[in-house]
C-alpha positions, 0 to 999 in steps of 0.5 A: 765120543771119538777123535773124529767126527761122528755121523750119528751118536748110536755109531759109538754109543749104546742106549742107556750109556751115561756121559758127562758133556759140556754144551758148546753150541745151540742151533735152534734153527736146525734143532741141534746142539753141540756137545764136547767131551774134551772141553769138559775134561779140560774144565775139570783139570782146571778145577 
């Protein structure tokens, strides 16, 4: 979404936007998931 840390996704996206992302981490205790746009781009280049 951004080259820097994003406090909240709505700061850079709008409701209804569609993105392809890769899940990089899951924190069940905090109810969070880590997503990466960059990692997915790297994987697509390898394929």
